[in-house]
Legacy VTK file of the C-alpha trace (Angstrom):
# vtk DataFile Version 3.0
C-alpha trace
ASCII
DATASET POLYDATA
POINTS 349 float
0.000 0.000 0.000
1.226 3.445 -0.856
2.267 5.548 2.095
-0.259 8.121 3.227
1.221 11.599 3.219
0.055 14.463 5.369
0.000 18.224 5.054
3.065 18.371 7.303
5.150 16.891 4.512
5.218 20.199 2.666
7.286 21.807 5.421
7.611 25.510 6.146
7.842 27.483 2.935
6.752 31.021 2.176
5.324 29.919 -1.163
3.159 27.347 0.593
0.972 30.191 1.882
0.456 31.745 -1.556
-2.241 29.316 -2.723
-4.364 29.401 0.482
-4.227 33.210 0.653
-5.107 33.521 -3.026
-8.016 31.116 -2.584
-9.331 33.084 0.393
-9.109 36.335 -1.569
-11.100 34.786 -4.406
-13.602 33.173 -2.023
-14.258 36.308 0.033
-13.777 39.024 -2.552
-14.637 37.691 -5.990
-17.051 34.747 -5.860
-19.915 36.586 -4.067
-19.868 39.452 -6.563
-19.169 37.666 -9.838
-20.892 34.353 -9.084
-24.522 33.834 -10.000
-27.231 32.885 -7.526
-27.170 29.351 -8.949
-23.424 29.091 -8.315
-23.847 30.151 -4.688
-26.975 28.101 -3.895
-26.328 24.885 -5.809
-22.545 24.609 -5.756
-20.717 26.787 -3.230
-22.947 26.201 -0.186
-23.000 22.379 -0.431
-19.310 22.465 -1.328
-18.432 24.358 1.860
-20.537 22.127 4.125
-19.264 18.885 2.604
-15.668 20.137 2.617
-15.883 20.802 6.353
-17.412 17.359 6.924
-14.560 15.864 4.885
-12.015 17.732 7.016
-13.612 16.280 10.140
-13.667 12.724 8.822
-10.081 13.039 7.608
-8.978 13.854 11.157
-10.463 10.540 12.277
-9.823 8.265 9.309
-6.896 9.854 7.497
-4.774 10.921 10.463
-5.915 8.614 13.280
-6.719 5.597 11.084
-10.159 4.924 12.626
-12.825 3.937 10.087
-16.257 5.549 10.439
-19.451 5.155 8.414
-21.614 7.343 10.633
-20.604 10.843 9.535
-24.132 11.843 8.505
-25.383 10.857 11.969
-22.982 13.314 13.611
-24.048 15.965 11.091
-27.666 15.356 12.109
-26.801 15.572 15.810
-25.096 18.909 15.221
-27.969 20.335 13.175
-30.760 19.304 15.554
-28.750 20.264 18.642
-28.061 23.736 17.226
-31.751 24.187 16.417
-32.838 23.200 19.923
-30.200 25.314 21.682
-31.232 28.314 19.599
-34.955 27.654 19.961
-35.158 26.777 23.660
-32.623 29.194 25.197
-33.676 32.800 24.697
-30.922 35.245 23.864
-28.298 32.591 23.169
-26.117 33.771 20.242
-26.289 31.510 17.217
-22.523 31.014 17.180
-22.674 29.776 20.778
-25.525 27.433 19.792
-23.376 26.062 16.980
-20.366 25.529 19.236
-22.539 23.801 21.838
-24.046 21.661 19.104
-20.533 20.690 18.041
-19.872 19.717 21.653
-22.977 17.507 21.696
-21.837 15.863 18.447
-18.401 15.334 20.013
-19.982 13.634 23.039
-22.038 11.351 20.808
-18.909 10.651 18.760
-17.042 9.575 21.884
-19.877 7.208 22.842
-19.853 5.527 19.460
-16.062 5.663 19.392
-15.737 3.532 22.507
-15.765 0.299 20.449
-12.534 1.529 18.782
-10.764 0.665 22.023
-11.202 -3.002 21.114
-12.372 -3.116 17.490
-10.504 -2.280 14.295
-11.111 -2.087 10.573
-14.318 -3.620 9.259
-15.710 -4.341 12.729
-15.226 -0.727 13.799
-16.899 0.455 10.592
-19.946 -1.684 11.379
-20.129 -0.337 14.930
-20.030 3.287 13.703
-22.684 2.405 11.127
-24.952 1.687 14.101
-24.749 5.395 14.953
-26.318 6.197 11.595
-29.379 4.037 12.182
-29.731 4.893 15.863
-29.596 8.663 15.376
-32.076 8.630 12.485
-34.417 6.431 14.517
-34.193 8.713 17.562
-34.805 11.888 15.552
-37.916 10.452 13.909
-39.198 8.610 17.000
-39.073 11.467 19.503
-40.901 14.578 18.381
-39.183 16.791 20.965
-36.118 17.110 18.728
-38.217 18.737 15.971
-40.505 20.649 18.355
-43.283 18.128 17.687
-43.638 19.257 14.075
-45.923 16.696 12.354
-43.716 16.527 9.261
-40.455 16.405 11.236
-39.158 19.228 9.035
-38.372 22.533 10.751
-37.237 25.886 9.352
-33.719 27.020 10.121
-33.279 30.196 12.193
-31.861 33.450 10.879
-28.076 33.427 10.589
-26.081 35.984 12.550
-22.584 36.482 13.964
-21.849 39.243 16.504
-25.106 40.998 15.688
-24.545 40.886 11.914
-27.410 39.119 10.143
-26.467 37.146 7.036
-29.438 37.233 4.676
-29.935 35.966 1.143
-27.720 33.556 -0.731
-24.626 35.744 -0.467
-25.148 36.277 3.258
-25.517 32.542 3.887
-22.423 31.963 1.739
-20.359 34.358 3.869
-21.713 32.782 7.055
-20.655 29.309 5.904
-17.327 30.542 4.535
-16.325 32.236 7.804
-17.072 29.124 9.865
-15.391 26.759 7.379
-12.274 28.947 7.266
-12.018 29.106 11.061
-12.532 25.364 11.630
-10.242 24.391 8.757
-7.467 26.447 10.327
-8.233 24.775 13.658
-8.058 21.315 12.049
-4.768 22.210 10.375
-3.312 23.331 13.698
-4.402 20.059 15.296
-2.946 18.002 12.445
0.427 19.747 12.642
0.649 19.657 16.446
1.786 16.917 18.816
-1.811 15.702 18.872
-1.679 15.174 15.111
1.590 13.300 15.439
-0.022 11.082 18.077
-2.891 10.387 15.670
-0.449 9.327 12.961
1.531 7.151 15.381
-1.636 5.312 16.431
-2.680 4.926 12.810
0.662 3.486 11.725
1.320 1.109 14.624
-0.542 1.068 17.931
2.019 -1.148 19.636
4.926 1.105 18.668
2.886 4.152 19.712
2.439 2.669 23.199
6.198 2.082 23.510
7.019 5.700 22.708
4.530 6.939 25.306
1.475 7.789 23.206
-1.758 7.256 25.216
-3.483 5.152 22.568
-6.942 4.911 24.118
-7.096 8.614 24.935
-5.808 9.490 21.465
-8.498 7.426 19.740
-11.308 8.981 21.750
-9.877 12.458 21.175
-9.850 11.778 17.434
-13.527 10.768 17.568
-14.362 13.879 19.612
-12.556 16.369 17.364
-13.840 14.714 14.207
-17.436 14.609 15.429
-17.256 18.239 16.598
-16.210 19.439 13.132
-18.687 17.168 11.356
-21.457 18.327 13.697
-20.783 21.955 12.779
-20.759 20.918 9.109
-24.226 19.481 9.688
-25.358 22.861 11.003
-24.114 24.542 7.822
-25.759 21.883 5.675
-29.125 22.447 7.362
-29.038 26.153 8.233
-27.133 27.650 5.284
-27.784 25.214 2.430
-31.067 23.337 2.919
-32.631 26.047 5.123
-34.503 23.235 6.861
-33.592 20.736 9.567
-34.831 17.225 8.770
-33.529 13.676 9.304
-33.838 12.879 5.586
-31.032 15.325 4.847
-28.590 13.131 6.796
-29.179 9.636 5.457
-26.694 6.827 4.867
-25.923 8.093 1.362
-24.562 11.268 2.944
-22.169 9.225 5.099
-20.834 7.392 2.056
-20.607 10.676 0.163
-18.314 12.123 2.832
-16.240 8.930 2.856
-15.863 9.146 -0.939
-14.746 12.769 -0.561
-11.718 11.881 1.543
-10.872 8.827 -0.578
-10.909 10.813 -3.815
-9.389 13.929 -2.279
-6.693 12.143 -0.323
-6.334 10.769 3.202
-4.387 12.609 5.902
-4.459 15.938 4.117
-6.673 18.924 4.875
-6.707 20.199 1.316
-7.827 16.797 0.063
-11.264 17.305 1.644
-11.779 20.402 -0.500
-10.563 18.697 -3.675
-12.824 15.720 -3.062
-15.855 17.877 -2.185
-15.340 19.981 -5.314
-15.439 16.852 -7.459
-18.444 15.386 -5.641
-20.458 18.622 -5.925
-19.496 19.679 -9.453
-19.504 16.203 -10.965
-23.332 15.710 -11.003
-23.788 19.150 -12.608
-21.275 18.397 -15.354
-22.693 14.910 -15.885
-26.208 16.340 -16.137
-25.161 18.876 -18.770
-23.288 16.265 -20.810
-26.141 13.757 -20.536
-28.757 16.317 -21.535
-26.655 17.361 -24.515
-26.087 13.803 -25.737
-29.395 12.130 -24.822
-31.837 15.018 -24.498
-35.090 14.187 -22.701
-34.033 10.563 -22.223
-31.543 11.695 -19.562
-33.976 12.171 -16.646
-33.252 12.345 -12.908
-33.311 8.563 -12.503
-30.782 8.037 -15.277
-28.668 10.852 -13.854
-28.612 9.304 -10.391
-27.692 5.862 -11.708
-25.047 7.262 -14.070
-23.563 9.293 -11.252
-23.229 6.233 -9.019
-21.630 4.159 -11.786
-19.111 6.795 -12.868
-18.311 7.797 -9.288
-17.693 4.165 -8.356
-15.383 3.796 -11.335
-13.513 6.954 -10.310
-13.014 5.669 -6.769
-11.632 2.360 -8.041
-9.360 4.223 -10.458
-7.998 6.461 -7.696
-7.432 3.522 -5.350
-5.430 1.732 -8.045
-3.644 4.559 -9.858
-3.338 7.283 -7.206
-4.133 6.089 -3.653
-3.156 9.484 -2.252
-5.970 11.123 -4.219
-6.333 14.523 -5.817
-4.213 16.125 -3.094
-1.162 14.213 -4.347
-1.811 15.387 -7.906
-2.179 18.957 -6.670
1.000 18.648 -4.598
3.002 17.514 -7.622
1.507 20.308 -9.741
2.384 22.903 -7.077
5.932 21.499 -6.785
6.436 21.983 -10.514
5.237 25.578 -10.250
7.619 26.258 -7.368
10.467 24.689 -9.334
9.737 26.853 -12.368
9.439 29.969 -10.188
12.752 29.122 -8.550
14.483 28.570 -11.896
13.130 31.865 -13.262
14.265 33.796 -10.172
17.738 32.304 -10.487
17.858 33.274 -14.153
LINES 1 350
349 0 1 2 3 4 5 6 7 8 9 10 11 12 13 14 15 16 17 18 19 20 21 22 23 24 25 26 27 28 29 30 31 32 33 34 35 36 37 38 39 40 41 42 43 44 45 46 47 48 49 50 51 52 53 54 55 56 57 58 59 60 61 62 63 64 65 66 67 68 69 70 71 72 73 74 75 76 77 78 79 80 81 82 83 84 85 86 87 88 89 90 91 92 93 94 95 96 97 98 99 100 101 102 103 104 105 106 107 108 109 110 111 112 113 114 115 116 117 118 119 120 121 122 123 124 125 126 127 128 129 130 131 132 133 134 135 136 137 138 139 140 141 142 143 144 145 146 147 148 149 150 151 152 153 154 155 156 157 158 159 160 161 162 163 164 165 166 167 168 169 170 171 172 173 174 175 176 177 178 179 180 181 182 183 184 185 186 187 188 189 190 191 192 193 194 195 196 197 198 199 200 201 202 203 204 205 206 207 208 209 210 211 212 213 214 215 216 217 218 219 220 221 222 223 224 225 226 227 228 229 230 231 232 233 234 235 236 237 238 239 240 241 242 243 244 245 246 247 248 249 250 251 252 253 254 255 256 257 258 259 260 261 262 263 264 265 266 267 268 269 270 271 272 273 274 275 276 277 278 279 280 281 282 283 284 285 286 287 288 289 290 291 292 293 294 295 296 297 298 299 300 301 302 303 304 305 306 307 308 309 310 311 312 313 314 315 316 317 318 319 320 321 322 323 324 325 326 327 328 329 330 331 332 333 334 335 336 337 338 339 340 341 342 343 344 345 346 347 348
């Protein structure tokens, strides 16, 4: 198996900050003003939420090596917890509600991460899959979570940070972008700290990690907590900023597999890989729909689109696992290395 590389492999380099800064300038200063409403609503908002969920899962699976198939369950916990904190506690700022909701998701993640102390691999994946079914059952069984709404679907509250209300598609985009930027930086700091090195040590060899003094059990549970916290906040963005509703159907098993595919395609143990993978997952159906409509016309309906998407996406995953196990992040890293080499050669000339 090819070695899994991490973001730390790039090392300190002034040029390494050029791409992230340029992306942030484009994201904050250009996209909202030049992008259409369709671009914001249908592409950028789901991209941001899924990217953050991918970052959270990569902390657990990519860095710590713990397999999880219950990501959508932790997203649902975050979304419903944020709604209830905001709805039931008067005067509580929305940002505080979101952070508390992330804490609830982290607590649930620790509970379902307890089997990782004894289980590994496929068996751990099955145990985390139980979280998916249990959470969806609980949210539909007990009406308190949705304020006893007969349909189980509740409207998301108004979005605000420090008294600033984010309205419309551009406002919701900025709201999601600010939170994703902050938590991505937090995840990067964790991944490049001693905690991140402990995650990698546990992933590579638990026995060796114990000998060098890494608290394996504590490290595993911490990975579940941090991952679930980030994924829970991603669930809030998915419900509040993108869907504008909070409902269990928005966090089904397909969503868990979608997030898993994001980190496989984007690249394990790399923060940027979550964004590469999410970009492909979000843009791919749009491109496939346009191509299908152009080639087949009316024959290419939603059912054909869904089936075609699953087939092509499955083929892409197999291709990446065989040809480039490190995902799109490795391709981007090689591309960026060539640019830096050319820039260096030009400066020397």
